[in-house]
C-alpha positions in Angstrom: 74.8 63.1 -33.8 73.5 59.7 -32.8 73.5 60.7 -29.1 71.6 63.8 -29.8 69.0 61.8 -31.7 68.5 59.3 -28.8 68.1 62.2 -26.4 65.5 63.8 -28.7 63.6 60.5 -29.2 60.8 59.9 -26.7 61.0 56.4 -25.1 57.6 55.4 -23.8 57.3 54.0 -20.3 54.6 52.0 -18.5 53.0 55.3 -17.5 53.2 56.8 -21.0 49.6 57.5 -22.2 50.8 57.0 -25.8 51.5 53.3 -25.1 48.0 52.7 -23.6 46.4 54.5 -26.5 48.2 52.2 -28.9 47.1 49.2 -26.9 43.5 50.4 -27.0 43.7 50.7 -30.8 44.8 47.1 -31.0 41.9 46.0 -28.8 39.4 47.8 -30.9 40.8 46.4 -34.1 41.3 42.7 -33.0 39.3 42.3 -29.9 42.2 41.3 -27.7 45.3 42.6 -26.0 48.1 41.4 -28.4 50.8 42.4 -26.0 49.7 39.9 -23.4 47.9 37.0 -25.4 49.5 34.7 -28.0 48.2 34.9 -31.6 45.7 32.1 -32.4 44.1 30.8 -35.6 40.3 30.2 -35.6 39.4 26.5 -35.4 37.7 26.4 -38.8 40.9 27.7 -40.5 42.9 25.1 -38.7 40.7 22.3 -39.9 40.9 23.5 -43.5 44.7 23.6 -43.3 44.8 20.1 -41.8 42.5 18.7 -44.5 44.7 20.3 -47.2 47.9 18.9 -45.7 46.3 15.4 -45.5 45.1 15.7 -49.1 48.6 16.7 -50.3 50.2 13.7 -48.4 47.6 11.2 -49.8 48.1 12.5 -53.3 51.9 12.2 -53.0 51.5 8.7 -51.6 49.2 7.7 -54.6 51.7 9.2 -57.1 54.5 7.2 -55.4 52.5 3.9 -55.5 51.5 4.5 -59.1 55.1 5.0 -60.1 56.2 2.0 -58.2 53.5 -0.2 -59.9 54.6 1.2 -63.3 58.2 0.3 -62.5 57.2 -3.2 -61.4 55.2 -3.7 -64.6 58.2 -2.6 -66.7 60.5 -5.0 -64.9 57.9 -7.7 -65.4 57.6 -7.0 -69.1 61.4 -6.9 -69.5 61.7 -10.2 -67.6 59.2 -11.8 -70.1 61.1 -10.4 -73.0 64.5 -11.7 -71.7 63.0 -15.1 -70.9 61.7 -15.4 -74.4 65.1 -14.5 -75.8 66.9 -16.9 -73.5 64.6 -19.9 -74.4 66.7 -23.1 -74.8 67.6 -23.8 -78.4 66.2 -27.3 -78.2 62.7 -25.9 -77.5 62.7 -23.5 -80.5 61.6 -26.3 -82.9 59.3 -28.1 -80.5 55.5 -28.0 -80.8 52.9 -27.9 -78.0 49.3 -29.0 -78.4 47.0 -27.2 -75.9 43.7 -29.1 -75.7 40.6 -27.6 -74.0 37.1 -26.5 -74.6 36.3 -23.0 -75.8 39.9 -21.9 -76.0 38.8 -18.7 -77.7 37.6 -17.4 -74.4 41.2 -17.0 -73.2 40.9 -18.9 -69.9 44.2 -20.8 -70.8 46.1 -17.7 -71.9 48.6 -18.2 -69.1 49.4 -21.6 -70.5 50.0 -20.3 -74.0 52.1 -17.5 -72.5 54.4 -19.9 -70.7 55.0 -22.1 -73.7 55.5 -19.1 -75.9 58.1 -17.7 -73.5 59.9 -21.1 -73.7 60.0 -20.9 -77.4 57.5 -23.6 -78.3 55.4 -23.4 -81.5 51.7 -23.9 -81.2 50.2 -26.9 -82.9 47.1 -29.1 -82.8 46.2 -32.8 -83.0 47.4 -33.0 -86.6 50.8 -31.6 -85.8 54.0 -33.5 -84.9 53.6 -32.3 -81.4 56.1 -32.9 -78.5 54.0 -31.8 -75.6 50.2 -32.2 -75.0 48.8 -29.9 -72.4 45.2 -31.0 -71.8 42.9 -29.1 -69.5 40.6 -32.1 -69.1 41.7 -35.6 -68.3 42.9 -36.9 -71.7 43.0 -40.6 -71.3 39.4 -41.1 -72.1 38.6 -38.4 -74.7 42.0 -38.6 -76.4 42.6 -42.3 -75.8 43.6 -43.0 -79.4 46.5 -40.5 -79.0 47.4 -41.8 -75.6 47.7 -45.4 -76.8 50.2 -44.4 -79.6 52.5 -42.0 -77.7 56.0 -41.8 -79.1 59.0 -41.8 -76.7 59.7 -38.1 -77.0 56.1 -37.0 -76.4 55.0 -35.7 -73.0 51.5 -35.3 -71.5 50.6 -33.1 -68.4 48.6 -35.9 -66.8 49.4 -39.3 -65.2 47.2 -42.3 -66.2 44.7 -42.9 -63.5 45.1 -39.5 -61.8 41.6 -38.5 -63.0 40.1 -40.7 -60.3 41.3 -38.3 -57.6 41.1 -35.0 -59.6 37.6 -35.7 -60.9 34.9 -34.7 -58.3 32.5 -37.5 -59.3 35.1 -40.2 -59.2 36.6 -39.0 -56.0 33.3 -38.5 -54.1 32.0 -42.0 -55.1 35.3 -43.8 -54.4 34.0 -44.8 -50.9 37.4 -43.8 -49.4 37.6 -43.2 -45.7 36.5 -39.8 -44.4 34.5 -39.0 -47.6 30.7 -38.8 -47.0 28.7 -41.4 -48.9 28.0 -40.4 -52.5 26.1 -42.0 -55.4 26.6 -41.6 -59.2 23.5 -40.5 -61.0 21.7 -42.2 -62.7 23.9 -45.3 -62.2 23.5 -45.6 -58.4 20.0 -44.2 -58.2 18.5 -47.3 -56.5 21.3 -47.5 -54.0 20.7 -43.9 -53.2 17.0 -44.3 -52.6 17.6 -47.4 -50.4 20.2 -45.5 -48.3 17.8 -42.5 -48.0 15.0 -44.8 -46.8 17.3 -46.1 -44.1 18.4 -42.6 -43.1 15.3 -40.4 -43.6 16.7 -37.4 -41.6 19.7 -37.0 -43.9 20.0 -34.0 -46.2 21.7 -34.1 -49.6 23.6 -32.1 -52.2 23.8 -32.8 -55.9 27.1 -31.9 -57.6 28.9 -32.0 -60.9 32.4 -31.3 -62.1 31.5 -27.7 -62.8 30.6 -27.3 -59.0 27.8 -24.9 -59.8 24.2 -24.7 -58.5 24.8 -26.5 -55.3 22.1 -26.4 -52.6 21.0 -28.6 -49.8 17.8 -30.5 -50.7 15.6 -33.3 -49.6 15.8 -36.6 -51.5 12.5 -36.0 -53.2 13.7 -32.6 -54.7 16.8 -34.0 -56.4 17.2 -34.6 -60.2 18.0 -38.3 -60.3 18.2 -38.5 -64.0 20.9 -35.9 -64.7 24.0 -37.5 -66.3 27.5 -36.7 -65.0 26.4 -35.8 -61.5 26.4 -37.3 -58.1 24.4 -37.0 -54.9 26.3 -36.8 -51.6 25.3 -36.8 -48.0 25.4 -33.3 -46.5 27.5 -32.8 -43.3 25.2 -30.8 -41.0 27.8 -30.0 -38.4 30.9 -28.8 -40.4 34.1 -27.4 -39.1 33.8 -23.6 -38.8 36.3 -20.7 -38.4 34.8 -17.7 -36.6 31.4 -19.2 -37.2 31.8 -19.5 -41.0 32.2 -22.3 -43.4 35.4 -22.2 -45.5 37.5 -24.0 -48.0 41.3 -24.2 -48.4 43.3 -24.2 -51.7 46.9 -25.5 -51.7 48.9 -25.3 -55.0 50.8 -28.5 -55.7 52.4 -30.3 -58.6 52.8 -34.1 -59.0 56.0 -35.0 -60.8 56.2 -38.7 -60.1 53.9 -41.5 -59.0 56.5 -44.2 -58.3 58.2 -43.0 -56.2 55.6 -40.5 -55.2 56.9 -37.0 -55.5 54.7 -33.9 -54.8 55.8 -30.3 -54.6 53.9 -27.8 -52.6 54.0 -24.1 -53.3 54.5 -22.5 -49.9 54.3 -18.9 -51.1 50.5 -18.7 -51.1 47.5 -20.6 -49.7 43.9 -19.7 -50.7 41.6 -19.5 -47.7 38.0 -18.5 -48.6 35.0 -17.9 -46.2 31.3 -17.9 -46.7 29.7 -14.4 -46.8 27.4 -15.2 -43.8 27.8 -17.1 -40.6 26.6 -20.7 -40.7 24.2 -20.6 -37.7 21.3 -20.4 -37.5 21.4 -22.8 -40.5 18.9 -22.1 -43.3 19.1 -24.4 -46.4 17.5 -21.7 -48.5 20.3 -19.1 -47.8 23.2 -20.4 -49.9 25.6 -17.7 -48.5 25.7 -19.5 -45.2 27.2 -22.8 -46.6 28.3 -22.3 -50.2 31.6 -20.5 -50.9 30.7 -18.6 -54.0 32.6 -16.2 -56.3 31.9 -13.3 -54.0 33.5 -15.2 -51.0 34.7 -13.4 -47.9 38.5 -13.0 -48.1 40.8 -13.7 -45.1 41.6 -10.1 -44.5 38.0 -9.3 -43.8 
């Protein structure tokens, strides 16, 4: 029966008019000979498909990163909880006095967090404290407490270290490689005399807050402002890629004699001015002052 069906079925050949008629119908419908040309997608459709695929990939990547960050945060929180539980028993009854200005702003919250994780109780100047963590140099403002320290009490500063960590004291120390500087108003006359001998010099006036710095002429300075100093400006500073910069290295001093300093090698802060230094313009602070909107190293 199969053989009879095959014989009865008409098999088209290259000369069969039915085959050409079918090809003509395809040409009319799709404008091309599908038997001889591969199927193609219009370019606009290809672009839309490519955009959709890229969008899906980016969304998947963002979801992955979000989940990874959430997991890291959970591990971080769990670590804090474990550390708090594992605080040494001898710390549980100890008291820390954190001293600073405007503590309510929260700028020392990381300090409170560390002591809390170690099991310390918070206290104040009236408490029987074991550790004094002072934001500012304590041996002047808190001299009465420093002179009556008990053997078990610890302070986070070394006596005399304020002369190298205080900008005014360090700048006016007359140490080698430090540009000449003058305390205001104490050294006002010395400054004026030096300026008369060096009339081409430019000056900057600074304070411990390190705010509002600008290059000025001697006649434009405020020579009556307490707690500031005036320093000679270096007109040809060291540049990287044409920009001024500053470097921050995290260190901790644990001993003076013998001298022992630890350096954190995991991170170094390198900041650049927003604009290139030359052509120098003393009015344009972005060319020589590294501000809060500094240019990071990756840019």
